[in-house]
N, C-alpha and C positions, 0 to 999 in steps of 0.2 A: 452148360451148354447154351449157344447163342442162338437166335431165332434164324440166323443165316445158315446155320448148320443143320437145321430141320428139314428131313426130307418132304417133299410136297405130299399133301394129302394125310399127314400123320398128325395125330392130335398131341398137344402137349398143354402143359400148364405154366402160367407166367410165375417167375420167382421174383422179378423186380426189373428195374430200370436203371442201368448205369449212368450216374452223373459224372460228366468229365472236367466240370468246373463249378464253382459255387453259383447256385442260382441259375443251374444251366436251363435255359429256355426249352431245349428240344426234349430233354428228359421229362421236363414238367408237362410238355404237350403231349407226349407219348401216354404219360399217365392220366391226362385228361381225356384222351381218347379211348381208355379203357384196357390199357396195358398195365395192370395192377396185380399184385400178387393174388394167386387163387384164381385167375380168370383163364377159361379155355382159349387156345390160339391154335391156328392152323395156317400152314403156307398153301394157298390155294393154286397159284401159278407164279411164273417168273418171266420177264420180258425177253425178247429174243435177243439182245444185245447185252452180254455180259451179265444175263440173268438179272436185268435191272429194267423197271422196278420190280419188286415183289409184290404180288396181290396176298394179303395177309387177311384172315378173318379171326377177329377177337369177338368172343360172345356171338351176336348175330350181325354184326357190322363188318363190312369189308373195306380196307384201305390199301392204298398203293404206297408202300414205303421205299425210299433209297436203301440201298444195302447199308449204307454207313448209319442209317437210322435203326434198321433192324439189327445191326450189330450190338446196339446197346441194350437189347431186351435178352434178360437171362430166362431160361426156361428149363423145365425138367420134363422128359417124355412120359407120356401116359402109359402105365402098364397095360397089357392086353386085356387082362380080367377087369381093371378098372374102366377101360373104354367100353367094354360090352355092357357095363351096369348101367 
């Protein structure tokens, strides 16, 4: 599943960031911002025009991402019992 497919206010876990070229600067920057395997992520809001940008929370920090950037982040939804713990 991709970050762009995650419904708003639904928790998920980052599985990784897709590199589209060798030494991909955007993928590297996303990892530097905290989009690393095992980190909690949630889409908080979306912009009014074409749902862009997305306001995304990773850990305790929020970022505005273009949909093209968010599309690179692979995630897995958090099970309901796992989210309550």
